N, C-alpha and C positions, 0 to 999 in steps of 0.2 A: 214769356218768362224763363222756359227752359232753356232758351240758350245763352240768357244773360247768365242763369246760375252756374250753367258749363262753364264761361268766360271768367267769370270770378273765383271759381274754385282752380282753374288752370293757371289764374292770375297768383293767387293765394301759395298754390304748392309752389309755383315759382320763386317766389318770395322763399318759401320758407327752405328750399333747395341751395339757393343763394346765400341766404343768411347762415345755414349749417355748413358749406363752404367756406364761407367767408370768415367765421369764427374760428372752425379748423386751421384754416391756412395762418389766421394771427397768432394761434395758440402755439403752434409748432414753429413759430419765429423762424422761417424760413425765408421771410421778408427783411433786407436789412435796411433797406434806403425808406427811408420816413414818408417821402414823396410816394411809397409803393403801398407801404403801409395804411396807408390814408386812402388810398384808391380801392383797397380791398376791403378794406373798411367800409367804405362808401357803395360797393358794389351791390349791396338789397336794395336800394332805391330804384334800381332801372326793374326791376320787377315791382315795386311799389308806384312808380310809373305807370305801371300796365294795369293797377287795382285803382289807380285815380281815374284813369282813362273810360276803364270798363265804366266806371261809377258814374262817371258825367254824361258817359254816352246814354245810359240806362234813364239818368232822369231826362235827360233829352227825347226818349220816346214816350214818358208818362203823359197819360190824359190830365185836364185841367184838374180834375180834384186830387188825383191822385200827386197833381205835383204840389198841391196847396200842403196836402198831408205831409208829404217831402220837405219841405221848405218849413212848416211849424216842427216838426219832427227837426231839422238842421238846427233852426234857432233855439229849441231849447236844449240840444247838445252843445252849442257854441256859447249860449250863455252861460250855463250851468259852471263848464269846465270852465268856465274863463272864472268865474267866480270862486271855486274850488280851488283853481289852482292858487288863485291870487290871495284867498284865505291862507292856504296851508304856507306859501310862501313867509308871509307874514308870521305865521307860527315860527317855520325856521329861525327868525329871529331872537323866538325865547328858547330855544335849545331843542325843538323838535328835529327830528332825522333827517338831512338832506334827502330826497328824492328822486331819482333818476329822470330827463324828460321821457325816459320810456313809460314812465306813468299815466302820462296825457292821452296818450290814444286810446287805449281800454277803456279810461275813465268817459273819455269823449263816445267811445261804440258804444260802450252801453248804455250811453244817456240818449244817444242816437237811435236806438231799439226801445229805450221806453220812451222818448220822444214820439216815436211812430204807431207805440200802440195807444196812447194819451191821444195823439190824433184821430186814430183809424176807429177810438171808441168815441171820439165827440161826432164823427161825423156818418154814425151806421144808422 
């Protein structure tokens, strides 16, 4: 568990550092070529892949009950995020402000935590 926490913390730190560097490079306008701007914009995806890999590996290490709890939490996060984002997309048709795609992951992450709390409570 401790190793997993260290690995996820390192991956998140790498993500934040690369994101900040990417945003600074883009803001300074030193990259004129559109392909270069696209590449720099997508650089934070590399450490994000690390976060994804650590998460998948941690799920593979869980015992049967922990996997069930994780699956229920992910199912709640997936379904609720789909419903919320779909509903909000429909509300944009009647004048609600457009939201960035960056809003989706925090919603899913919060619902994943909520789902884990609910599932752990059910099986205590």
